[in-house]
C-alpha positions as CSV (number, residue, x, y, z in Angstrom):
1,M,0.0,0.1,-0.1
2,K,1.0,3.5,-0.9
3,A,-0.1,6.5,1.2
4,V,0.6,9.9,0.4
5,K,-0.6,13.5,2.1
6,V,-0.6,16.9,0.2
7,Q,-1.5,20.0,2.5
8,Y,-1.3,23.7,1.5
9,T,-2.8,26.8,2.3
10,V,-5.1,29.0,-0.3
11,K,-5.8,32.7,0.0
12,P,-9.2,33.1,1.1
13,E,-10.3,34.5,-1.7
14,F,-9.6,31.5,-3.8
15,V,-10.9,29.2,-0.9
16,A,-14.5,28.7,-3.2
17,Q,-13.1,28.2,-6.5
18,N,-10.7,25.4,-5.2
19,E,-13.6,24.0,-3.8
20,A,-15.3,23.8,-6.9
21,N,-11.8,22.5,-8.6
22,V,-11.6,19.6,-6.1
23,K,-15.1,18.7,-6.5
24,A,-14.3,18.7,-10.2
25,V,-11.9,15.9,-9.6
26,M,-14.3,13.7,-7.0
27,D,-16.8,14.0,-10.1
28,Y,-14.6,12.5,-12.4
29,L,-13.4,10.1,-9.8
30,Q,-17.0,9.5,-8.8
31,A,-18.2,8.5,-12.5
32,N,-14.6,6.4,-13.3
33,P,-13.2,4.9,-10.4
34,V,-9.3,4.0,-10.3
35,E,-9.5,0.7,-9.0
36,G,-7.5,0.6,-5.6
37,M,-7.3,3.9,-5.1
38,Y,-8.6,5.8,-2.3
39,Y,-8.4,9.7,-2.7
40,S,-10.1,12.2,-0.3
41,T,-9.7,16.3,0.1
42,C,-10.7,17.6,3.8
43,K,-10.3,21.5,5.0
44,L,-8.8,22.5,8.3
45,P,-10.7,24.2,10.7
46,D,-8.7,27.5,9.5
47,G,-10.9,27.8,6.5
48,V,-7.7,28.3,3.7
49,T,-5.7,25.1,4.5
50,F,-6.6,21.9,2.4
51,M,-5.4,18.3,2.9
52,H,-5.0,15.7,0.2
53,F,-5.2,12.1,0.6
54,N,-4.1,9.5,-1.5
55,I,-4.2,6.2,-1.0
56,A,-3.6,3.3,-3.2
57,K,-2.7,-0.2,-3.9
58,D,0.8,0.4,-4.9
59,Q,2.7,3.6,-6.8
60,E,1.2,2.7,-10.4
61,T,-2.2,2.9,-9.3
62,L,-1.1,5.8,-6.7
63,S,0.4,7.8,-10.1
64,K,-2.9,7.2,-12.2
65,L,-4.3,10.3,-10.5
66,N,-2.0,12.8,-12.9
67,D,-3.5,11.5,-15.7
68,V,-6.9,12.8,-14.5
69,E,-7.1,15.9,-16.9
70,A,-10.0,17.5,-13.7
71,F,-7.0,17.1,-11.6
72,T,-4.4,18.6,-13.9
73,L,-6.7,21.9,-13.9
74,F,-7.1,21.3,-10.1
75,R,-3.5,21.7,-9.8
76,K,-2.7,24.5,-12.3
77,A,-5.4,27.1,-11.3
78,L,-3.7,26.2,-7.4
79,K,-0.5,26.9,-8.7
80,E,-1.9,30.1,-10.4
81,S,-3.5,31.5,-7.5
82,G,-0.1,31.6,-5.6
83,P,-1.4,30.0,-2.5
84,V,-0.2,31.2,1.2
85,S,1.8,28.1,1.7
86,P,2.5,25.5,-1.5
87,P,1.4,22.1,-1.5
88,K,3.9,19.8,0.6
89,S,3.5,16.3,-0.3
90,E,4.5,13.5,2.2
91,D,4.6,9.5,1.9
92,L,2.9,8.4,5.2
93,S,3.3,4.7,6.4
94,F,0.3,2.5,5.7
95,V,-1.1,1.1,9.2
96,G,-4.9,0.0,8.0
97,S,-8.1,1.3,6.9
98,S,-11.9,0.4,8.0
99,W,-12.0,-0.5,4.1
100,E,-10.9,-2.6,1.5
101,I,-8.6,-1.2,-1.1
């Protein structure tokens, strides 16, 4: 199993657009699931910091997110928005989950 966490902070005026961009990614993935991958996004209590989790059965599956056009557009818009804190990626050690991948 592979697990990655990405966290970043956006400007307050970009929050709604970022949420819409994330929703476009999720809508695509719900309509076109990637077998063996669980992807989610949360917003921290400060209202401007986002945390993404990608958990997949292997590195190949994990990287399939980069093939999703909506994800590419999301990343481009985020970069162009000039985030307060740019995306920081961390590889996590997967321990377990309540769902099967």
